[in-house]
C-alpha positions in Angstrom: -190.5 -150.6 -70.1 -190.2 -152.0 -74.0 -188.4 -155.1 -75.3 -185.6 -153.0 -76.7 -185.2 -151.1 -74.0 -184.5 -154.0 -71.7 -182.0 -155.8 -75.0 -180.1 -152.6 -74.5 -179.8 -152.0 -70.8 -178.9 -155.5 -70.9 -176.1 -155.1 -73.9 -174.8 -152.6 -72.2 -174.3 -153.6 -69.0 -172.6 -156.5 -70.5 -170.3 -154.1 -72.6 -169.2 -152.5 -69.8 -168.5 -155.4 -67.6 -166.4 -156.8 -70.2 -164.8 -153.6 -70.8 -164.0 -153.0 -67.0 -162.5 -156.6 -66.9 -160.5 -155.9 -69.7 -159.2 -152.9 -68.3 -155.8 -153.0 -67.6 -154.0 -150.0 -64.9 -151.1 -149.5 -66.3 -152.1 -149.3 -69.9 -155.2 -147.2 -69.3 -152.8 -144.8 -67.4 -150.2 -144.5 -69.9 -153.0 -144.4 -72.1 -154.7 -141.3 -70.2 -151.4 -139.7 -70.0 -151.4 -139.7 -73.7 -154.1 -138.7 -74.1 -153.3 -135.9 -71.9 -150.2 -135.0 -73.9 -152.4 -134.7 -77.3 -154.7 -132.4 -75.7 -152.1 -130.6 -74.7 -150.8 -130.4 -78.0 -154.1 -129.0 -79.4 -154.4 -126.4 -76.8 -150.6 -125.0 -77.5 -151.8 -125.0 -81.2 -154.9 -123.3 -79.8 -152.7 -120.8 -78.2 -150.5 -120.4 -80.7 -153.2 -118.8 -83.3 -155.2 -117.2 -80.9 -152.0 -115.1 -80.1 -151.4 -114.8 -84.1 -154.8 -114.0 -84.4 -154.6 -111.5 -81.5 -150.9 -109.9 -83.2 -152.8 -109.5 -86.6 -156.0 -107.3 -85.0 -153.6 -105.4 -83.1 -151.7 -104.5 -86.1 -154.8 -103.3 -88.3 -155.9 -101.6 -84.7 -152.7 -99.6 -85.1 -152.8 -99.4 -88.8 -156.5 -97.6 -88.3 -155.4 -94.9 -85.3 -152.3 -94.2 -87.5 -155.2 -93.6 -90.7 -157.2 -92.0 -88.5 -154.3 -89.6 -86.9 -153.4 -89.0 -90.8 -156.4 -87.8 -92.1 -157.0 -85.5 -89.1 -153.2 -84.2 -89.7 -155.1 -83.6 -93.4 -158.1 -82.3 -92.1 -156.1 -79.0 -90.1 -153.6 -78.6 -93.2 -156.9 -78.2 -95.8 -158.4 -76.0 -92.6 -155.2 -73.5 -92.2 -155.5 -73.2 -96.1 -159.1 -72.6 -96.1 -160.4 -75.1 -97.9 -163.7 -76.1 -95.3 -164.8 -79.0 -98.0 -161.8 -80.6 -97.7 -161.0 -80.7 -94.2 -164.7 -81.9 -94.4 -163.6 -84.8 -96.2 -160.7 -86.0 -94.5 -162.4 -85.9 -91.1 -165.0 -88.0 -92.6 -162.0 -90.4 -93.2 -160.6 -90.3 -89.8 -164.4 -90.9 -88.2 -164.5 -94.1 -90.4 -160.7 -95.2 -89.3 -161.8 -94.2 -86.1 -164.7 -96.3 -86.0 -163.3 -99.2 -86.9 -160.4 -98.8 -84.9 -163.2 -99.2 -82.0 -164.6 -102.3 -83.2 -160.5 -103.3 -83.4 -160.0 -102.8 -80.2 -163.0 -104.2 -78.8 -162.1 -107.3 -80.4 -158.6 -107.1 -79.7 -159.6 -106.9 -75.8 -161.7 -109.3 -76.1 -158.5 -111.8 -77.9 -156.4 -110.7 -75.0 -158.8 -112.0 -72.2 -159.1 -115.3 -74.4 -155.1 -115.5 -75.0 -154.8 -114.8 -71.6 -156.8 -117.7 -70.3 -155.5 -119.9 -72.8 -152.5 -119.4 -71.4 -153.5 -119.9 -67.8 -155.1 -123.7 -69.0 -152.2 -124.2 -70.8 -150.3 -124.0 -67.6 -152.6 -125.8 -65.4 -152.9 -128.5 -68.3 -148.7 -129.1 -68.4 -149.0 -129.2 -64.2 -151.3 -131.8 -64.5 -149.8 -133.7 -66.5 -146.8 -133.7 -64.6 -148.8 -134.5 -61.6 -150.3 -137.0 -63.7 -146.8 -138.8 -64.8 -145.5 -139.2 -61.2 -149.2 -140.7 -60.1 -149.1 -143.1 -63.3 -145.7 -144.1 -62.4 -146.8 -145.1 -58.6 -150.2 -146.1 -59.4 -148.4 -148.5 -61.8 -146.1 -150.0 -59.1 -149.4 -149.9 -56.4 -150.3 -152.0 -59.6 -148.3 -154.4 -60.1 -147.2 -155.1 -56.0 -151.1 -155.8 -55.7 -151.2 -158.2 -59.5 -147.7 -159.7 -57.8 -149.7 -160.5 -54.0 -152.7 -161.5 -56.0 -150.0 -164.4 -58.2 -149.0 -165.6 -54.8 -152.1 -166.0 -52.8 -153.5 -168.3 -56.1 -150.3 -169.7 -55.9 -150.6 -170.5 -51.9 -154.1 -170.9 -52.3 -153.1 -173.9 -54.6 -150.9 -175.1 -51.9 -152.0 -178.4 -50.3 -150.4 -177.8 -46.9 -151.7 -180.9 -44.9 -150.9 -183.1 -48.1 -147.3 -180.9 -48.1 -146.9 -181.5 -44.0 -147.9 -184.8 -44.4 -145.3 -185.6 -47.3 -142.2 -183.9 -45.0 -143.6 -186.2 -42.2 -143.5 -189.6 -44.1 -139.8 -188.3 -45.6 -138.8 -188.0 -41.9 -139.9 -191.2 -41.0 -138.0 -192.7 -44.0 -134.9 -190.6 -43.7 -134.8 -192.2 -39.9 -135.7 -195.6 -41.2 -132.3 -195.2 -43.5 -130.2 -194.1 -40.8 -131.0 -197.0 -38.5 -130.3 -199.4 -41.2 -126.8 -197.7 -42.3 -126.0 -198.3 -38.5 -126.9 -201.3 -38.4 -125.3 -202.3 -41.3 -122.0 -200.6 -40.4 -122.4 -202.6 -36.8 -123.0 -205.7 -38.6 -119.9 -205.2 -41.3 -117.1 -204.2 -38.5 -118.2 -207.6 -36.6 -114.9 -209.3 -38.3 -112.1 -211.1 -37.5 -110.5 -208.6 -35.2 -113.6 -209.2 -32.8 -114.1 -212.3 -33.0 -110.2 -213.1 -31.8 -110.7 -210.3 -28.9 -113.6 -212.8 -27.9 -111.6 -215.7 -27.9 -108.7 -214.0 -26.5 -111.2 -213.2 -23.8 -112.5 -216.8 -22.9 -108.8 -218.0 -22.8 -108.7 -215.8 -19.9 -111.5 -216.8 -18.2 -111.0 -220.3 -18.6 -107.1 -220.0 -17.6 -108.2 -218.3 -14.3 -110.5 -220.8 -14.2 -108.4 -223.5 -14.0 -105.7 -221.8 -11.6 -108.5 -221.3 -9.5 -109.3 -224.8 -9.4 -105.9 -226.1 -8.9 -105.4 -224.3 -5.6 -108.3 -225.2 -4.3 -107.7 -228.7 -4.6 -104.1 -227.8 -3.3 -105.2 -226.6 -0.2 -107.6 -229.8 0.5 -104.5 -232.0 0.9 -102.7 -231.8 4.4 -99.2 -230.8 4.7 -96.2 -232.7 4.8 -93.6 -232.2 7.3 -90.0 -232.7 6.0 -88.2 -234.7 9.0 -84.8 -233.3 10.2 -81.4 -235.4 10.4 -81.2 -235.2 14.1 -84.7 -236.3 14.9 -84.6 -239.1 13.3 -81.6 -240.5 14.4 -82.4 -239.9 18.0 -85.6 -241.5 17.0 -83.7 -244.7 15.5 -82.0 -244.9 18.7 -84.9 -244.7 21.2 -86.8 -247.6 19.2 -83.7 -249.7 20.0 -83.8 -249.5 23.8 -87.5 -250.0 23.7 -86.9 -253.0 21.6 -83.9 -253.8 23.9 -86.6 -253.7 27.1 -89.0 -255.8 25.7 -87.1 -258.6 24.5 -85.8 -258.5 28.1 -89.8 -258.9 29.4 -90.4 -261.3 26.9 -87.5 -263.4 28.5 -88.5 -262.8 31.8 -92.2 -264.2 31.1 -90.9 -267.6 29.8 -89.4 -268.3 32.7 -92.0 -267.7 34.5 
């Protein structure tokens, strides 16, 4: 293989690759429909020209048939008048027109077949264009969906899941710390004068109760004091006087002895 052949193949390969990468499905499909519509316009024009040509051929064919028929009638007239030479001339003209009509008939038959074929192609192309428009819309929608999904996958691929998860965990820990600090500040700020007085009051109650218990215990350790009755005091005094008198009497007796 020659050097130029290899270079040509490389250039064509690169160009094909560039064209393939540059192809946008939506634009290509849109252009394809436009091209088909242009073909449809050209085909319609071709059908119109073929029909016009068919009509002209048909018109000439009918004219030649009419002329042939006219010269036949003239030949009959000349023959009826006994003029064979004139009748022969009329038949010669008739033959000329019939020959031309025969050729036009063949041409007309071909044109009729061609027009029928063009009309069928026209109907088929119109149907294909209608189908292509429907398919174009569907393919364009699918292309947009595929492009959107591709962009989404690229975006997801650029996201670092571990980093994002770690960030959420760090922020959750930070929020918990903030909540704990907020609760601690709330408790400290709530420890005001009311709480201090409440503690003092609670301490006073305990101290008072403790003092009362001590007093009760001290009183319980003393012996109970009996209060003397009035009658008992009098009888005790009288008894003591008698005892004293007897004791004095015994002392006197002892002295005498």
